[in-house]
C-alpha positions as CSV (number, residue, x, y, z in Angstrom):
1,M,124.1,79.8,81.9
2,R,123.0,83.1,80.8
3,G,119.6,82.2,82.1
4,F,120.7,81.1,85.8
5,F,121.4,84.9,85.9
6,K,119.1,86.0,84.4
7,S,116.4,84.9,86.9
8,F,118.7,85.0,89.6
9,F,119.0,89.0,89.1
10,A,115.0,89.5,88.2
11,A,114.4,87.6,91.5
12,L,116.8,89.7,93.4
13,L,115.5,92.5,91.6
14,A,111.7,91.1,92.5
15,L,113.2,91.2,96.2
16,I,114.8,94.5,96.5
17,I,111.1,96.8,95.4
18,F,109.6,94.5,97.8
19,T,111.7,95.3,100.7
20,V,111.3,99.1,99.5
21,I,108.3,98.9,100.0
22,A,107.0,97.5,102.4
23,V,109.7,99.7,103.9
24,I,107.3,102.7,103.0
25,I,103.7,100.9,104.0
26,L,105.2,100.1,107.6
27,V,106.7,103.5,107.9
28,G,103.6,105.2,106.7
29,V,101.6,103.0,109.6
30,V,104.1,103.9,112.2
31,G,103.8,107.6,111.3
32,G,99.9,107.0,111.4
33,L,99.9,105.1,114.6
34,L,102.3,107.9,116.4
35,S,100.2,110.9,115.1
36,P,98.4,113.1,117.6
37,S,95.0,112.2,118.0
38,K,92.1,114.8,118.7
39,P,92.3,116.9,121.5
40,D,89.3,116.2,124.2
41,I,86.9,118.8,124.9
42,D,85.9,119.4,128.1
43,G,81.4,120.2,128.4
44,K,82.4,124.3,129.0
45,A,84.0,124.5,126.9
46,V,84.2,128.0,124.4
47,L,84.7,128.3,120.9
48,M,86.2,131.7,120.2
49,V,86.1,133.0,116.5
50,D,89.2,136.1,115.5
51,L,86.3,137.8,112.8
52,G,89.2,139.7,111.6
53,Q,89.6,136.7,109.7
54,T,88.5,135.9,105.9
55,Y,85.4,133.0,106.0
56,K,85.2,132.0,102.7
57,E,82.0,129.1,102.1
58,Q,84.0,126.7,99.1
59,T,87.9,127.2,98.1
60,Q,89.3,126.5,95.6
61,D,92.6,123.9,96.6
62,N,95.9,125.8,95.3
63,P,98.4,122.6,94.2
64,F,101.1,125.4,94.7
65,P,100.8,127.7,97.0
66,I,104.6,127.8,97.3
67,W,105.0,129.3,94.6
68,D,101.6,132.1,94.9
69,P,102.6,134.4,97.0
70,T,98.9,135.6,96.8
71,S,97.6,132.5,98.4
72,S,96.9,132.8,102.3
73,T,95.3,130.4,104.4
74,T,91.3,130.6,104.6
75,Y,89.0,128.2,106.7
76,P,85.6,127.2,105.2
77,V,82.5,127.5,107.8
78,F,82.0,124.1,107.4
79,T,85.2,122.8,108.2
80,I,85.3,124.7,111.7
81,S,81.5,123.9,112.2
82,S,81.7,120.5,112.0
83,G,85.7,120.1,114.2
């Protein structure tokens, strides 16, 4: 009888873990489908660049920007030119 309960609870745990993973994947897929798409840009659109801002050629990603008060948002030139 002990073996039965062991197998039963193992299968129940596997079912719960599978359900949690499936819900996480489903939320990710639905979130990806509902995210806004790129805006349509007309042929006569003009790009306005703020020259008062710093544009670096390469940036170093900071994994903890919340804890670093000296960090600021910089936009690499490649990101700006590639759209």
